[in-house]
C-alpha positions in Angstrom: 5.1 7.3 38.9 1.4 7.9 39.7 -1.6 5.9 39.0 -5.2 7.8 39.4 -8.7 7.6 37.9 -9.0 9.3 34.6 -9.2 13.3 34.3 -11.7 14.1 31.5 -9.9 16.4 28.8 -12.8 18.7 29.4 -12.1 18.8 33.6 -9.2 20.0 32.9 -9.9 23.5 31.1 -11.0 24.2 34.9 -8.2 25.9 37.2 -9.6 23.8 40.0 -9.6 20.5 38.7 -5.7 20.8 37.1 -4.9 21.8 40.9 -6.5 18.7 41.5 -4.0 16.8 39.1 -0.8 19.0 39.3 -0.9 18.4 43.5 -1.8 14.6 43.0 1.4 14.7 40.6 3.2 16.4 42.7 7.3 15.2 42.2 6.1 12.2 39.7 7.5 12.6 36.2 4.3 10.6 34.7 1.3 9.4 36.0 -1.5 6.5 34.5 -4.5 7.6 34.1 -7.3 4.8 34.7 -9.0 4.1 32.0 -7.2 6.8 29.8 -3.7 6.3 29.2 -0.4 8.4 30.6 0.4 11.9 31.8 4.1 12.7 30.9 5.3 16.2 32.7 8.7 17.9 31.6 10.4 21.0 31.9 10.3 21.3 28.4 9.3 19.7 25.1 12.1 17.8 24.8 12.3 16.6 28.5 8.5 15.5 28.2 9.5 13.6 25.2 12.1 11.7 26.5 10.0 10.8 29.7 7.1 9.5 27.0 9.4 7.6 25.0 11.3 6.0 27.5 8.0 5.2 29.2 6.7 3.4 26.0 9.8 1.5 25.9 10.1 -0.3 29.5 6.2 -0.5 28.7 6.8 -2.6 25.9 10.1 -4.5 27.8 7.8 -5.5 30.4 4.8 -6.7 28.6 7.6 -8.9 26.4 9.1 -10.3 29.5 5.9 -11.3 30.8 4.7 -12.7 27.3 8.0 -14.6 27.6 6.5 -16.0 31.2 9.3 -14.3 33.5 8.3 -10.7 34.4 10.1 -10.3 37.8 10.7 -6.2 38.8 14.8 -5.9 39.2 16.1 -4.9 42.8 16.1 -1.0 43.4 19.6 -1.3 43.7 20.2 -2.5 40.3 18.0 0.2 38.9 20.3 2.7 40.5 23.2 1.3 39.0 22.2 1.3 35.2 20.3 4.4 35.3 21.4 7.0 33.2 23.4 10.0 35.6 22.1 12.7 32.5 19.6 14.7 34.0 18.9 15.5 30.2 18.7 11.8 29.6 19.3 10.5 25.6 21.6 13.8 24.2 19.9 14.5 20.6 17.1 11.9 20.8 14.1 15.2 20.6 16.5 16.3 17.6 16.7 12.5 15.8 12.9 12.3 16.6 11.9 15.9 15.1 14.0 14.7 11.9 12.2 11.5 11.2 9.0 12.8 11.5 9.7 15.8 9.3 10.8 12.9 6.5 8.4 10.7 7.2 5.6 13.9 6.4 7.0 17.4 4.9 3.8 19.4 5.6 4.0 18.3 9.7 5.0 22.2 10.2 2.2 23.8 7.9 4.9 24.5 5.3 
């Protein structure tokens, strides 16, 4: 994860600003942009969505742990032990979330 200063969306219209952001991101899967929010990348929309959903879930758990008064990070060895070995993450999450959005708003695709 990369923590960086806010990137103005209008700046991203310039190739130079995009190149700077890409260089700063490196191999990171997401970035927290100061005063803005998160930037999540993936090889395709499905992977980017999974990473965004995972980031949100992890942030909620961290917040809840802090409210409970215990917010100690897990040791890296334990994180590796419980991590998903599947590079695609949770099978069919994208499809399930797309169906949920279509049920909520059938006009979302402009139909």
